C-alpha positions as CSV (number, residue, x, y, z in Angstrom):
1,M,17.7,-39.8,16.9
2,E,20.0,-36.8,16.6
3,K,20.5,-34.8,19.7
4,I,18.8,-31.4,19.8
5,G,20.5,-28.5,21.6
6,L,19.0,-25.3,22.9
7,V,21.1,-22.1,23.3
8,L,19.7,-19.1,25.3
9,E,21.3,-15.7,24.7
10,G,21.9,-13.3,27.6
11,G,19.9,-10.1,27.8
12,G,18.6,-9.2,31.3
13,V,14.9,-8.6,31.4
14,K,14.7,-9.5,27.7
15,G,15.1,-13.1,28.9
16,A,11.3,-13.0,29.4
17,Y,11.1,-13.2,25.6
18,Q,12.6,-16.7,25.8
19,V,9.9,-17.8,28.3
20,G,7.2,-17.0,25.9
21,A,9.1,-18.7,23.0
22,L,9.5,-21.9,25.1
23,R,5.8,-22.0,25.9
24,A,5.1,-22.2,22.2
25,I,7.8,-24.9,21.7
26,E,6.4,-27.0,24.6
27,E,2.9,-26.8,23.1
28,C,4.3,-28.5,20.0
29,G,5.7,-31.4,22.2
30,I,9.3,-30.5,21.5
31,H,12.0,-31.4,24.0
32,F,15.8,-30.8,24.1
33,D,18.7,-33.1,25.0
34,G,20.9,-30.2,26.1
35,V,20.6,-26.6,27.1
36,V,23.3,-24.0,27.5
37,G,23.1,-20.3,28.2
38,T,24.8,-17.1,29.2
39,S,23.7,-14.6,31.9
40,I,19.9,-14.6,32.1
41,G,20.0,-17.4,29.4
42,A,21.9,-19.5,31.9
43,V,19.2,-18.9,34.5
44,N,16.4,-19.6,32.1
45,G,18.2,-22.8,31.0
46,A,18.6,-24.1,34.5
47,L,14.9,-23.5,35.3
48,Y,13.8,-25.0,32.1
49,L,15.7,-28.2,32.9
50,E,14.1,-28.3,36.3
51,G,10.5,-27.9,35.3
52,G,10.0,-26.7,31.8
53,Y,7.9,-23.6,30.9
54,N,5.9,-23.8,34.2
55,K,9.1,-23.4,36.3
56,L,10.2,-20.5,34.2
57,Y,6.9,-18.7,34.4
58,E,6.8,-19.3,38.2
59,M,10.0,-17.2,38.6
60,W,9.3,-14.6,35.9
61,E,5.8,-13.7,37.1
62,T,7.3,-12.5,40.4
63,I,10.0,-10.2,38.8
64,D,9.6,-6.5,39.1
65,T,12.0,-3.5,39.5
66,D,12.6,-4.0,43.2
67,T,13.0,-7.8,42.8
68,I,16.3,-7.1,41.0
69,F,17.5,-3.7,42.3
70,A,17.8,-2.7,46.0
71,I,15.8,0.5,45.5
72,D,12.3,1.6,46.4
73,K,9.9,0.8,43.6
74,K,7.7,3.8,44.3
75,Y,10.5,6.3,43.7
76,W,11.8,4.4,40.7
77,Q,8.4,4.6,39.1
78,N,8.3,8.4,39.8
79,I,11.6,8.8,38.0
80,R,10.4,6.8,35.0
81,K,7.2,8.8,34.8
82,K,9.2,12.1,35.3
83,S,7.0,12.8,38.3
84,I,9.7,14.0,40.6
85,D,8.6,15.4,43.9
86,L,10.7,16.5,46.9
87,D,10.6,13.1,48.5
88,T,11.9,11.5,45.3
89,L,14.7,14.1,45.0
90,I,15.8,13.4,48.5
91,Y,15.7,9.6,47.8
92,V,17.8,10.0,44.6
93,G,20.3,12.2,46.5
94,K,20.7,9.4,49.2
95,C,21.1,6.8,46.4
96,V,23.9,8.9,44.7
97,L,25.7,9.1,48.0
98,S,25.5,5.3,48.6
99,V,25.9,3.8,45.2
100,R,28.4,1.3,46.4
101,D,26.1,0.0,49.1
102,I,23.2,-0.2,46.7
103,L,25.2,-2.2,44.1
104,K,26.3,-4.5,46.9
105,K,22.8,-5.0,48.2
106,T,21.5,-5.5,44.6
107,H,24.0,-8.3,44.0
108,E,23.1,-10.0,47.3
109,Q,19.4,-9.6,46.5
110,C,19.7,-11.1,43.0
111,S,21.9,-14.0,44.4
112,E,19.3,-14.8,47.0
113,F,16.5,-14.6,44.5
114,L,18.2,-17.0,42.1
115,S,19.3,-19.4,44.8
116,K,15.6,-19.6,45.9
117,H,14.5,-20.6,42.4
118,V,17.4,-22.7,41.1
119,N,17.9,-26.2,42.7
120,E,21.3,-27.8,42.1
121,E,20.1,-31.3,43.0
122,D,17.3,-31.2,40.5
123,L,19.7,-29.9,37.8
124,R,22.2,-32.8,38.4
125,K,19.4,-35.4,38.4
126,S,18.1,-34.3,35.0
127,P,19.2,-36.4,32.1
128,I,19.4,-33.2,30.0
129,D,22.9,-31.7,29.5
130,Y,23.4,-28.3,30.9
131,G,26.1,-25.7,30.6
132,C,26.8,-22.0,31.2
133,V,29.4,-19.3,30.6
134,A,31.0,-16.9,33.1
135,Y,34.2,-14.8,33.1
136,D,37.0,-15.3,35.6
137,L,38.1,-11.8,36.5
138,S,41.0,-13.2,38.7
139,D,42.7,-15.1,35.8
140,R,41.2,-12.9,33.0
141,K,39.8,-15.9,31.1
142,P,36.4,-17.3,30.2
143,V,34.9,-20.2,32.0
144,E,32.6,-22.4,29.9
145,V,31.4,-25.4,31.8
146,M,28.9,-28.2,31.6
147,K,27.3,-29.3,34.8
148,E,29.5,-32.4,35.2
149,D,32.6,-30.1,35.1
150,V,31.4,-28.2,38.2
151,E,32.2,-29.3,41.8
152,E,29.3,-30.5,43.8
153,G,27.6,-27.7,45.7
154,K,28.9,-25.0,43.3
155,L,26.6,-25.2,40.3
156,V,24.2,-22.5,41.4
157,D,27.2,-20.3,42.2
158,Y,28.4,-20.6,38.6
159,I,24.9,-19.8,37.3
160,I,24.8,-16.7,39.5
161,A,28.3,-15.8,38.2
162,S,27.2,-16.1,34.6
163,A,24.4,-13.6,35.4
164,S,26.5,-11.2,37.5
165,Y,26.1,-7.9,35.5
166,P,29.6,-6.2,35.3
167,A,28.4,-3.1,37.1
168,L,27.6,-5.2,40.2
169,P,30.1,-6.7,42.6
170,P,31.6,-10.0,41.1
171,Q,30.4,-13.4,42.3
172,V,33.1,-15.0,44.5
173,I,33.7,-18.8,44.2
174,G,36.6,-20.1,46.2
175,D,39.4,-17.5,45.8
176,K,38.2,-16.4,42.3
177,K,36.0,-13.5,41.2
178,Y,33.5,-14.0,38.3
179,I,31.3,-11.7,36.3
180,D,28.7,-12.0,33.5
181,G,29.7,-14.5,30.8
182,G,28.3,-12.1,28.2
183,V,31.6,-10.2,28.2
184,W,33.0,-13.3,26.5
185,D,30.2,-15.2,24.7
186,N,26.6,-14.0,25.1
187,M,25.3,-16.7,22.7
188,P,27.3,-19.9,23.5
189,V,26.6,-22.0,20.4
190,N,30.3,-23.1,20.4
191,L,29.9,-24.6,23.9
192,I,27.1,-27.0,23.0
193,A,28.6,-27.7,19.5
194,R,31.8,-28.8,21.2
195,H,29.8,-31.4,23.0
196,G,28.6,-33.2,19.9
197,Y,25.4,-31.3,19.1
198,K,24.7,-30.9,15.4
199,K,21.1,-29.7,15.5
200,I,20.8,-26.5,17.5
201,L,18.0,-23.9,18.2
202,V,19.1,-20.5,19.5
203,I,16.5,-18.3,21.2
204,R,17.9,-14.8,21.0
205,T,17.1,-11.7,23.0
206,N,18.6,-9.2,20.5
207,V,17.5,-8.5,16.9
208,K,19.3,-10.1,14.0
209,E,21.3,-6.9,13.3
210,K,23.0,-7.2,16.8
211,Q,25.4,-10.0,16.1
212,P,27.3,-11.6,19.0
213,Q,31.0,-10.9,19.3
214,R,32.2,-14.5,19.3
215,K,32.7,-16.2,16.0
216,F,31.3,-19.7,15.4
217,E,34.0,-22.4,15.7
218,F,32.3,-25.4,14.1
219,G,31.9,-26.8,10.6
220,D,29.1,-27.0,8.1
221,D,27.8,-30.2,9.7
222,V,26.2,-28.2,12.5
223,D,22.7,-26.9,11.7
224,V,21.7,-23.8,13.7
225,R,18.2,-22.3,13.6
226,Y,17.0,-19.2,15.4
227,I,14.0,-17.6,17.1
228,I,14.8,-13.8,16.9
229,P,12.8,-10.8,18.2
230,R,11.3,-9.0,15.2
231,E,11.8,-5.6,17.0
232,D,14.5,-4.3,19.3
233,L,13.4,-5.0,22.9
234,G,15.4,-2.1,24.4
235,K,17.5,-1.9,27.5
236,A,18.5,-5.2,29.2
237,M,18.5,-3.9,32.8
238,A,15.2,-1.9,32.7
239,F,13.3,-4.5,34.7
240,S,9.6,-4.0,35.3
241,H,6.6,-6.4,35.4
242,E,5.0,-4.7,32.4
243,R,8.1,-5.3,30.3
244,V,8.2,-9.0,31.4
245,V,4.6,-9.6,30.4
246,A,5.1,-7.8,27.0
247,F,8.2,-9.7,26.2
248,M,6.7,-13.1,27.0
249,A,3.9,-12.3,24.6
250,K,6.3,-11.2,21.9
251,G,8.4,-14.4,22.4
252,Y,5.3,-16.6,22.1
253,G,4.2,-14.9,18.9
254,D,7.6,-14.9,17.2
255,A,8.1,-18.6,18.1
256,Y,4.7,-19.6,17.0
257,V,5.3,-18.0,13.5
258,A,8.8,-19.6,13.3
259,L,7.4,-23.1,14.2
260,K,4.7,-22.9,11.6
261,N,7.2,-21.8,9.0
262,G,9.4,-24.9,9.2
263,L,11.1,-24.8,12.6
264,E,8.7,-27.4,14.1
265,D,9.6,-29.8,11.3
266,F,13.3,-29.2,11.8
267,L,13.1,-29.8,15.5
268,K,11.0,-33.0,15.0
269,G,13.3,-34.3,12.3
270,N,10.7,-34.0,9.5
271,N,13.0,-32.3,7.1
């Protein structure tokens, strides 16, 4: 049978949308031969290879504001609710004076969190192809790799690099510095198409009107279908447990509709 590829777009907390969509896909008994992603899409793709929807859900159900950012959740909630008391003002003042330290700790915290959930050995053992995109700041060029291209012991580092938001310190691998692959290709259909995939599903995090900056580099023999949010999901870095839950529900609903409207037949080779 023709190989089926999955592409997961980057988008920060909006990656929770992909978790819900993949639940609906798994319920239809659909599996993929290869998965690639950028940024949070690279993280989701890795976890999906390791353990499907259950592995993804295991990570995402623990995510909240203070999981990602090295800040006190209580004060962050006060700011969001515009309930700013003296303690909150003092805390914000301290944060302003120590932005560099907070960004450094945030990067370290995120890296530790991802290293805890992503297992390189499991990824390499999987028969499913896997790839991700990062950007090499040192040489000013994109890095688009499949798992077999990466040195043993470095695969998780590249996944973290792919998800290293540009405002945070870069991920260092060897003597090179890397940042989020979204600055080059946030929806890496080209990467999986170059590896022989002709039937591809993309699960986006952005609405149809927000087109990725990279142009497709393949011919008409590649058939690409999409699951796309029906409404704008908002800011990528506004992490909260409430948004995670809401986005998973939206992803499941949109995927369910798409599957019933022909996507299931496409993925199962019935049309």
